[in-house]
C-alpha positions in Angstrom: 31.4 -32.8 20.6 27.6 -33.5 20.0 26.9 -29.9 20.7 29.5 -28.8 18.3 28.1 -31.0 15.6 24.6 -29.8 16.3 25.7 -26.1 16.0 27.5 -26.9 12.8 24.4 -28.6 11.4 22.2 -25.6 12.3 24.6 -23.2 10.7 24.7 -25.3 7.5 20.9 -25.4 7.4 20.6 -21.7 7.8 23.3 -21.1 5.1 21.4 -23.4 2.7 18.1 -21.6 3.4 19.8 -18.2 2.9 21.3 -19.2 -0.5 18.0 -20.8 -1.6 16.2 -17.6 -0.7 18.7 -15.5 -2.8 18.3 -18.0 -5.7 14.5 -17.8 -5.6 14.6 -14.0 -5.6 17.2 -13.9 -8.4 15.0 -16.1 -10.6 12.1 -13.6 -10.2 14.1 -10.6 -11.4 14.0 -9.3 -14.9 17.1 -8.0 -16.8 15.9 -4.3 -16.4 15.5 -4.9 -12.6 19.0 -6.2 -12.3 20.3 -3.1 -14.1 18.3 -1.0 -11.6 19.8 -2.9 -8.6 23.3 -2.5 -9.9 22.8 1.3 -10.5 21.4 1.8 -7.0 24.5 0.0 -5.5 27.1 2.1 -7.3 28.2 3.8 -4.0 29.3 0.4 -2.7 30.4 -1.6 -5.8 32.8 -0.2 -8.5 31.5 0.4 -12.0 34.0 -2.0 -13.6 32.9 -4.8 -11.3 29.2 -4.1 -11.9 29.7 -4.1 -15.6 30.8 -7.7 -15.5 27.7 -8.9 -13.7 25.1 -10.5 -16.0 23.0 -12.5 -13.5 21.2 -11.5 -10.3 22.9 -14.5 -8.6 26.3 -12.9 -9.3 25.1 -9.5 -8.0 24.0 -11.1 -4.7 27.3 -12.9 -4.5 29.2 -9.5 -4.7 26.9 -8.0 -2.1 27.8 -10.9 0.2 31.5 -10.3 -0.4 31.0 -6.7 0.5 29.1 -7.7 3.7 26.1 -5.8 2.4 23.8 -8.8 2.9 24.1 -11.9 5.1 21.8 -14.5 6.6 21.1 -12.5 9.7 20.9 -9.1 8.0 18.7 -8.5 4.9 17.9 -4.8 5.4 19.8 -3.7 2.3 18.2 -6.3 0.2 14.8 -5.2 1.5 15.6 -1.6 0.7 16.7 -2.5 -2.9 13.5 -4.4 -3.6 11.5 -1.5 -2.1 13.2 0.9 -4.4 12.4 -1.0 -7.5 8.8 -1.6 -6.3 9.1 -5.4 -6.1 6.8 -5.4 -3.1 5.6 -9.0 -4.0 9.2 -10.3 -3.3 9.4 -8.2 -0.2 6.3 -9.7 1.2 6.5 -13.3 0.0 10.2 -14.0 0.2 11.4 -11.7 3.0 8.3 -11.6 5.1 8.3 -7.8 5.2 5.9 -5.1 3.9 6.1 -1.8 2.2 5.0 0.0 5.4 7.7 -1.7 7.5 10.5 -0.8 5.1 9.1 2.8 4.8 9.2 3.1 8.6 12.7 1.8 8.7 13.9 4.2 6.1 12.4 7.1 8.0 15.2 6.7 10.6 18.0 9.2 9.7 21.1 7.4 8.3 19.3 4.0 7.9 18.9 4.2 4.1 21.9 2.9 2.3 20.8 4.0 -1.2 21.7 7.6 -1.5 18.9 10.2 -2.1 20.9 11.3 -5.2 21.0 7.9 -6.8 17.4 7.1 -5.9 16.4 10.4 -7.6 18.2 9.4 -10.8 16.5 6.0 -10.7 13.1 7.6 -10.3 13.8 10.0 -13.2 14.8 7.0 -15.4 11.5 5.4 -14.6 9.5 8.5 -15.6 11.4 9.2 -18.9 9.6 8.1 -22.0 11.2 6.5 -25.1 11.0 9.7 -27.0 12.6 11.7 -24.2 15.4 9.1 -23.9 16.1 9.6 -27.6 16.2 13.4 -27.0 18.8 12.9 -24.2 20.9 10.8 -26.5 20.7 13.4 -29.3 21.6 16.4 -27.0 24.5 14.4 -25.5 25.9 13.4 -28.8 29.0 15.6 -28.6 29.8 14.8 -25.0 29.4 11.0 -24.8 31.0 8.3 -26.9 28.7 7.3 -29.8 29.2 3.6 -28.9 27.5 4.4 -25.5 24.5 6.1 -27.2 23.4 3.0 -29.1 19.7 2.3 -29.5 19.8 -0.3 -26.7 21.2 2.1 -24.1 18.7 2.8 -21.3 18.5 6.0 -19.3 20.5 4.5 -16.4 23.3 3.7 -18.9 23.3 7.4 -19.9 23.5 8.5 -16.3 26.5 6.2 -15.7 28.3 7.6 -18.8 27.6 11.2 -17.7 29.1 10.4 -14.3 32.2 8.9 -16.0 32.6 12.0 -18.0 32.3 14.2 -14.9 29.2 16.0 -16.1 26.9 14.5 -13.5 27.3 14.0 -9.8 25.6 14.5 -6.4 27.0 18.1 -6.3 26.9 18.5 -10.1 23.3 18.5 -11.4 23.5 21.6 -13.6 24.0 19.7 -16.9 21.1 17.3 -16.1 18.9 20.3 -15.2 19.7 22.0 -18.5 18.8 18.8 -20.4 15.5 18.4 -18.5 14.6 22.0 -19.0 14.8 21.4 -22.8 13.1 18.0 -22.8 10.5 17.8 -19.9 10.1 20.6 -17.4 8.4 18.3 -14.9 11.7 16.3 -14.7 13.5 19.6 -13.9 11.0 20.3 -11.1 11.7 16.9 -9.6 15.4 17.8 -9.4 14.7 21.2 -7.9 12.4 19.7 -5.3 15.2 17.3 -4.4 17.8 20.1 -4.1 15.4 22.1 -1.9 14.6 19.2 0.3 18.1 17.8 0.8 19.8 21.1 0.8 17.7 22.0 3.9 18.4 18.6 5.4 22.1 19.1 5.1 21.9 22.5 6.8 19.8 21.0 9.6 22.3 18.1 10.1 25.2 20.5 10.1 23.6 22.8 12.7 22.9 19.8 14.9 26.4 18.5 14.6 28.3 21.7 15.1 30.9 21.2 17.7 31.0 17.4 17.2 33.7 15.4 15.5 31.3 13.1 13.7 30.0 13.4 10.1 26.4 12.8 8.9 25.7 9.4 7.5 24.0 8.8 4.1 20.9 10.8 3.4 17.6 9.2 4.2 15.1 9.7 1.3 12.7 11.5 3.6 13.2 15.0 5.1 15.0 15.0 8.4 14.0 17.5 11.1 15.5 18.5 14.4 12.1 17.7 16.1 11.1 14.2 17.3 8.7 12.7 14.8 6.0 12.2 17.3 6.2 15.7 18.9 3.5 18.3 18.3 4.2 20.5 15.3 6.9 18.1 14.0 5.3 17.8 10.5 7.7 19.1 7.8 5.6 21.5 5.9 8.0 21.4 3.0 7.2 17.7 2.4 5.4 17.1 -0.9 3.7 13.9 -2.0 5.2 12.2 -5.0 3.1 11.8 -8.1 2.6 8.6 -10.0 4.3 8.4 -13.3 1.7 9.2 -16.0 3.6 9.7 -19.3 3.1 6.6 -21.3 1.0 6.7 -24.5 -1.4 5.2 -24.1 -1.6 5.6 -20.3 -3.1 2.1 -20.1 -6.3 0.3 -20.6 -9.7 1.6 -19.5 -11.9 -1.6 -19.3 -15.6 -0.9 -19.3 -18.0 -3.7 -18.3 -21.4 -2.5 -19.3 -24.4 -4.7 -18.4 -27.8 -3.5 -19.8 -30.1 -6.4 -20.7 -31.0 -8.7 -17.8 -33.5 -10.9 -19.5 -31.4 -14.0 -18.9 -31.4 -13.2 -15.1 -35.1 -12.9 -15.1 -35.5 -16.2 -16.8 -32.8 -18.2 -14.9 -33.2 -16.9 -11.3 -36.8 -16.9 -10.0 -36.0 -14.4 -7.2 -34.6 -12.0 -9.7 -37.7 -12.1 -12.0 -38.4 -8.4 -11.3 -34.9 -7.3 -12.2 -35.1 -4.5 -14.8 -32.9 -3.8 -17.8 -30.6 -0.9 -17.0 -31.9 1.7 -19.4 -29.6 4.7 -19.4 -26.4 2.8 -18.9 -25.2 3.3 -22.5 -25.2 7.1 -21.7 -22.7 6.3 -18.9 -20.6 4.1 -21.1 -20.4 6.8 -23.8 -19.3 9.4 -21.2 -16.6 7.1 -19.9 -15.4 6.4 -23.4 -15.2 10.1 -24.2 -13.4 11.1 -21.0 -10.8 8.3 -20.8 -10.0 8.6 -24.5 -9.2 12.3 -23.8 -7.0 11.1 -21.0 -5.1 8.9 -23.4 -6.4 5.5 -22.3 -7.1 2.6 -24.7 -10.8 1.8 -24.4 -12.0 -1.8 -24.2 -15.8 -2.0 -23.7 -17.7 -5.2 -23.2 -21.5 -5.3 -23.0 -24.0 -7.7 -21.4 -21.6 -10.3 -19.9 -22.6 -13.2 -17.8 -20.8 -13.7 -14.5 -18.4 -16.3 -16.1 -17.8 -13.9 -19.0 -16.9 -11.1 -16.6 -14.4 -13.4 -14.9 -12.9 -14.5 -18.3 -12.7 -10.9 -19.5 -10.9 -9.7 -16.4 -8.5 -12.6 -16.6 -7.6 -11.5 -20.1 -6.4 -8.1 -18.9 -4.9 -9.6 -15.8 -2.6 -11.7 -18.0 -1.8 -8.9 -20.4 1.7 -7.3 -20.2 1.2 -3.8 -18.9 4.9 -3.0 -18.5 4.8 -0.1 -21.0 1.7 1.3 -19.4 1.4 3.6 -16.3 -2.1 2.8 -15.1 -5.1 0.4 -15.3 -8.7 1.6 -15.1 -11.8 -0.6 -14.8 -15.4 0.8 -14.9 -18.2 -1.6 -13.9 -21.8 -0.7 -14.8 -24.3 -3.3 -13.6 -26.9 -4.3 -11.0 -25.5 -5.3 -7.7 -25.9 -5.8 -4.0 -23.5 -5.6 -1.0 -20.0 -6.6 -2.2 -21.0 -8.1 -5.5 -22.1 -7.3 -9.0 -24.5 -9.3 -11.2 -23.8 -10.8 -14.5 -26.7 -10.6 -17.0 -27.4 -14.2 -16.1 -28.2 -13.2 -12.5 -25.0 -14.9 -11.1 -22.9 -13.1 -8.6 -19.3 -11.9 -9.0 -17.6 -10.5 -5.8 -16.0 -7.1 -6.4 -13.0 -8.2 -4.3 -12.4 -11.1 -6.8 -12.1 -8.5 -9.6 -9.9 -6.0 -7.8 -7.6 -8.7 -6.3 -6.9 -10.0 -9.8 -4.7 -7.0 -10.4 -2.5 -7.1 -7.2 1.3 -7.2 -7.8 1.3 -10.9 -7.1 -1.4 -11.6 -9.7 -0.5 -9.0 -12.3 3.2 -8.3 -11.9 3.5 -5.8 -14.8 1.1 -3.5 -12.8 3.1 -3.7 -9.5 3.7 -0.2 -8.1 1.3 1.3 -10.6 -2.2 2.7 -9.8 -5.1 0.4 -10.4 -8.4 2.3 -10.5 -11.9 0.8 -10.2 -15.2 2.7 -10.6 -18.3 0.6 -9.7 -21.8 1.9 -10.6 -24.0 -0.6 -8.8 -26.2 -0.7 -5.7 -24.7 -2.0 -2.5 -28.0 -2.7 -0.7 -31.4 -4.0 -1.5 -33.6 -1.0 -0.8 -35.5 0.4 -3.9 -36.9 3.8 -4.5 -39.8 3.9 -7.0 -40.0 6.5 -9.6 -41.1 7.2 -13.2 -37.8 8.0 -14.8 -35.5 7.3 -11.9 -34.5 3.7 -11.2 -32.1 2.1 -8.8 -29.2 -0.2 -9.6 -30.1 -2.8 -7.0 -32.0 -4.7 -9.6 -34.6 -5.9 -7.1 -37.9 -4.6 -5.8 -37.3 -5.4 -2.1 -37.2 -3.1 0.8 -35.1 -5.4 3.1 -31.6 -3.9 3.9 -28.9 -6.1 5.3 -26.0 -4.8 7.4 -22.3 -5.7 7.1 -19.9 -3.0 8.3 -16.9 -4.9 7.0 -18.0 -4.8 3.3 -16.0 -1.8 2.2 -12.8 -3.0 3.7 -13.1 -6.4 2.0 -13.6 -5.1 -1.5 -10.3 -3.3 -1.9 -7.0 -5.3 -1.7 -4.7 -4.4 1.3 -1.9 -4.0 -1.2 -0.9 -0.5 -2.2 -1.7 1.5 -5.3 -5.5 0.7 -5.5 -8.4 3.1 -5.8 -12.0 1.9 -5.6 -14.7 4.4 -6.3 -18.1 3.1 -5.3 -21.3 4.8 -6.5 -22.9 4.5 -3.0 -22.2 3.6 0.6 -22.6 0.0 1.8 -26.2 -1.1 2.2 -27.6 1.6 0.0 -29.0 2.0 -3.5 -27.6 4.3 -6.2 -29.8 6.1 -8.7 -30.0 6.1 -12.5 -31.9 8.2 -14.9 -33.2 6.3 -17.9 -32.4 9.2 -20.2 -29.4 10.9 -18.6 -27.4 8.0 -17.0 -26.4 7.6 -13.3 -25.8 10.3 -10.9 -22.4 9.0 -10.0 -20.9 8.2 -13.4 -22.2 11.4 -14.9 -20.8 13.5 -12.1 -17.5 11.6 -12.2 -17.1 12.2 -16.0 -18.0 15.9 -15.8 -15.5 16.5 -13.0 -12.7 14.5 -14.7 -13.3 16.5 -17.9 -13.2 19.8 -16.0 -10.5 19.2 -13.4 -7.8 17.0 -15.1 -6.7 19.8 -17.5 -6.2 21.9 -14.4 -3.9 19.4 -12.8 -6.2 18.3 -10.0 -5.4 14.9 -8.4 -8.1 12.1 -8.4 -8.9 12.3 -4.7 -9.7 16.0 -5.0 -11.9 15.2 -8.0 -13.7 12.4 -6.1 -14.4 14.8 -3.2 -16.1 17.2 -5.6 -18.1 14.2 -7.0 -19.2 13.3 -3.5 -20.3 16.9 -2.9 -22.3 17.1 -6.2 -24.0 13.7 -5.9 -24.9 14.2 -2.2 -26.8 17.4 -3.1 -29.1 15.5 -5.5 -32.5 14.3 -4.2 -34.7 11.6 -5.5 -38.4 12.5 -5.1 -41.0 12.0 -3.8 -39.3 10.8 -0.5 -36.2 13.0 -0.7 -33.9 10.0 -1.0 -30.1 10.7 -1.1 -27.0 9.1 -2.4 -23.4 9.3 -1.1 -20.5 7.8 -3.1 -17.6 6.3 -1.3 -14.0 6.1 -2.5 -11.5 3.7 -0.8 -7.8 3.8 -1.6 -4.4 2.6 -0.8 -2.6 5.0 -3.1 0.9 6.1 -2.0 1.3 9.0 -4.3 -0.9 11.7 -6.0 -2.7 10.3 -9.0 -3.0 12.9 -11.7 -4.2 12.3 -15.3 -2.5 14.8 -17.6 -4.4 15.8 -20.7 -1.4 16.7 -22.7 
């Protein structure tokens, strides 16, 4: 009897913990995210039942009734949170990670959300407000007017199209026609899906010929008949996804431009030889020009102390970026390994600035690219010159070593890019008339390559090549920039 009571108590505790977990997750979900979860579950829950669900708690209750989630099996819940890019909940509530779920979904048949429905969800995420209105206008004769009201989202339109029989897994022709008229890039996404999963079906059919079984639900990644770790098993038809970059404006481009370091020279004796950063305004002007062309809102702050840098970053961390696709921060200052200086000579760790914009700290940027460009030295060695200065800010030939620096500055979370002007331990160079080698090369290549559809990593490789060819005389000193990133998709800044 005691054993029976003990087991009963254990089961009750587990059940309580499970329901508390679901409650905590539901409290963190927005109305639009609930709509997305409902849409992704349409293969398992009827439309009429989903229409009656108004709260995440009720949605989770239905999933339990369907045995889709239970205390010992949360794989479907993990997949749903992964699909809607709530990686923060995946990590903090379910103890999983993006990489773990991605590996799990690579296993054929393991994904429960169909490739077709996930495609529609991704399209809905990429469609702008103007494009949504165009869809409603073009569907005016085929869908009930009451379903095309101003509050109807793109997922609502997809559901109505399915009800009318003009959209389905094997019926994408109407959607393709609409996309061809509204946004050709959406059409290309559908065609890529058809190509990828048409080939997948053929492969599965060939593998199962002669068997009585039928293929399970599509995985969202290409399936091949070769073991994934075998030589030559890479699917050459695989193409990286591209981050959504359609909002106007794309996002904020925050420029922190420190020029006058008189306060540092007065306040910190060891920095008394720190120079003003003549030429930095040339860099700031180039960044303003380029990122304005790329449809970013420019926010420039000049000559900030360390505390003012922190307060400024906190302002943009707390902003609502939900209608924006990206965040860019350009830092122009003196620095040393892993830090930048405020104009008062106080230090701000680069990691502190980048970590402010993780999904946990800035939820409206979760799943979106966060890009940082840092023009500052990362070592204390100085190269003397007449018109060429370094951005170490100090006249000291001592160089420290710390091989872990670069890994510490960028968050381990996905969707970050950190472009450093120089390698760890080394100086970067600045012309007092023409600006810095790095920022000038970066702006020139962005201006040239973005209209040609080049992705940011290709552009940064070209920047590396150009800067590495420059030489600082008389001792033939060199500079090599270093990008670090956890991007999951191609990052392309469209000009149009």
